[in-house]
C-alpha positions in Angstrom: 25.2 -10.6 -12.3 23.2 -7.4 -12.1 25.9 -4.9 -13.1 24.3 -1.6 -14.2 20.7 -2.7 -13.6 19.5 0.1 -11.4 15.7 0.1 -11.5 13.5 -1.9 -9.2 11.8 -4.8 -10.9 9.0 -4.8 -8.2 8.8 -8.7 -8.4 7.0 -8.5 -11.7 7.7 -9.3 -15.4 8.3 -6.4 -17.8 4.8 -6.2 -19.2 3.2 -6.4 -15.7 5.6 -3.7 -14.4 4.9 -1.4 -17.4 1.1 -1.8 -16.9 1.4 -1.1 -13.2 3.5 2.1 -13.6 1.2 3.3 -16.4 -1.9 2.8 -14.3 -0.3 4.5 -11.3 0.8 7.4 -13.4 -2.7 7.9 -14.7 -4.2 7.7 -11.2 -1.6 10.3 -9.9 -2.4 12.7 -12.8 -6.2 12.3 -12.2 -6.2 12.5 -8.4 -3.0 14.5 -7.7 -2.2 12.3 -4.8 -2.2 8.5 -4.3 -1.4 6.1 -1.4 0.9 3.3 -2.2 4.0 1.4 -1.0 7.4 3.1 -0.9 9.0 0.9 -3.5 6.2 1.5 -6.0 6.3 5.2 -5.3 10.0 5.5 -5.9 9.6 3.5 -9.2 6.7 5.8 -10.2 8.7 8.9 -9.5 11.4 7.7 -12.0 8.6 6.9 -14.5 6.6 10.1 -14.3 9.2 12.8 -13.9 10.4 12.6 -17.6 6.7 12.8 -18.7 6.2 15.9 -16.6 9.3 17.5 -18.1 8.0 16.8 -21.6 4.7 18.5 -20.7 6.6 21.5 -19.3 8.6 21.7 -22.5 5.5 21.5 -24.7 3.9 24.3 -22.7 6.9 26.5 -23.2 7.1 25.6 -26.9 3.5 26.3 -27.7 4.3 28.9 -30.3 6.3 26.2 -32.1 4.3 23.3 -33.4 6.6 20.9 -31.5 4.0 20.4 -28.8 2.3 17.7 -30.8 5.4 15.6 -30.8 5.7 15.8 -27.0 2.0 14.9 -26.6 2.4 11.8 -28.8 5.5 10.6 -26.9 3.7 11.0 -23.6 0.6 9.3 -25.0 2.7 6.3 -26.0 3.5 5.8 -22.3 0.1 6.5 -20.8 -2.4 5.4 -23.5 -5.1 7.7 -21.9 -6.4 10.8 -23.7 -7.9 12.3 -20.6 -4.7 12.0 -18.6 -2.6 13.5 -21.4 -5.1 16.4 -21.7 -4.9 17.1 -18.0 -1.1 16.7 -17.9 -0.5 19.1 -20.8 -3.2 21.6 -19.7 -3.6 22.1 -16.0 -0.5 20.4 -14.6 2.0 21.8 -17.1 0.9 25.4 -16.2 1.5 24.7 -12.5 4.9 23.2 -13.0 6.2 25.7 -15.6 8.4 27.5 -13.2 9.7 24.5 -11.3 13.2 23.3 -12.4 12.5 19.6 -11.4 11.3 17.5 -8.5 7.6 17.6 -9.5 6.4 14.9 -7.1 7.0 14.3 -3.4 7.0 11.0 -1.5 5.8 11.3 2.1 6.2 8.2 4.3 3.1 7.3 6.3 4.1 4.2 8.3 3.7 0.5 7.8 0.8 -1.5 6.5 -0.9 -3.6 9.2 -1.2 -6.9 7.4 2.3 -7.4 5.8 4.3 -4.5 7.3 5.0 -3.0 3.9 6.2 0.6 4.2 3.4 2.9 2.9 3.6 6.4 1.6 1.8 9.1 -0.2 3.1 10.3 -3.5 1.7 13.7 -4.6 2.4 16.6 -6.9 4.4 19.3 -5.1 2.4 22.2 -6.5 -1.0 20.7 -5.6 -0.5 20.3 -1.8 -2.3 23.4 -0.5 -1.2 22.7 3.1 2.5 22.8 2.3 2.1 25.8 -0.1 0.7 28.1 2.5 3.3 30.2 4.2 3.4 29.7 7.8 3.7 32.8 9.9 6.2 32.6 12.8 4.3 33.0 16.0 6.0 33.8 19.3 6.2 31.1 21.9 3.3 31.2 24.2 3.6 30.6 27.9 1.0 29.3 30.2 0.5 32.7 31.9 -0.2 35.7 29.8 2.2 38.5 30.1 0.3 41.7 29.3 1.8 45.2 29.5 0.5 46.8 32.7 0.9 50.1 34.4 3.7 50.2 36.9 1.4 50.6 40.0 -0.8 47.7 39.1 2.0 45.2 38.4 2.4 43.8 41.9 -1.4 43.6 42.4 -2.0 41.7 39.2 0.8 39.3 39.7 -0.5 38.6 43.2 -4.0 38.0 41.9 -2.7 35.6 39.3 -1.1 33.5 42.0 -4.2 33.6 44.1 -6.4 32.6 41.2 -4.2 29.6 40.5 -4.2 28.5 44.2 -7.9 29.1 44.9 -11.0 28.0 43.1 -12.5 31.5 43.5 -11.2 33.9 40.8 -10.0 37.4 41.7 -10.8 40.4 39.5 -8.6 43.5 39.5 -10.4 46.7 38.8 -8.8 49.7 37.2 -8.5 51.5 40.6 -6.4 48.5 41.9 -9.1 47.2 44.2 -9.7 43.5 44.4 -13.1 41.8 44.3 -14.1 38.2 44.5 -16.7 36.8 42.1 
């Protein structure tokens, strides 16, 4: 029985699963975003979040010499000096204010050959498109509604209707006379 066994085995033995997650974590740290299956992304999220928390703690405890301990613990998981250096330098500074949830999983659809559900896993603080604040713009209609003087309102509305019905466009001058182009 599987009582209390909560992680996904990913149809692999322990050593193969460990190597897979290690390599995916290194790729995610180097590239900030990777494309993979949904099951692997969810397993990777559980694997990498504690490592990111250790990097964040080490960045906050830089005055204390405990940062070396955190680096060695993370290195025991990753076995890659460049990835550890990037993680404790650049990434730890970006995630210093974030209380958790350092990575995001975005579903992208199904793979064509075997219909596996694909997704993108990325660091939340590195997605420049999502970080930009979107300004709320008013709903636009097909016809422009500009503020006009009271005398010219009827003439301009009539010319808009004429220009939609006819191929010839009608221009309204300031003195409310109509001309065809």
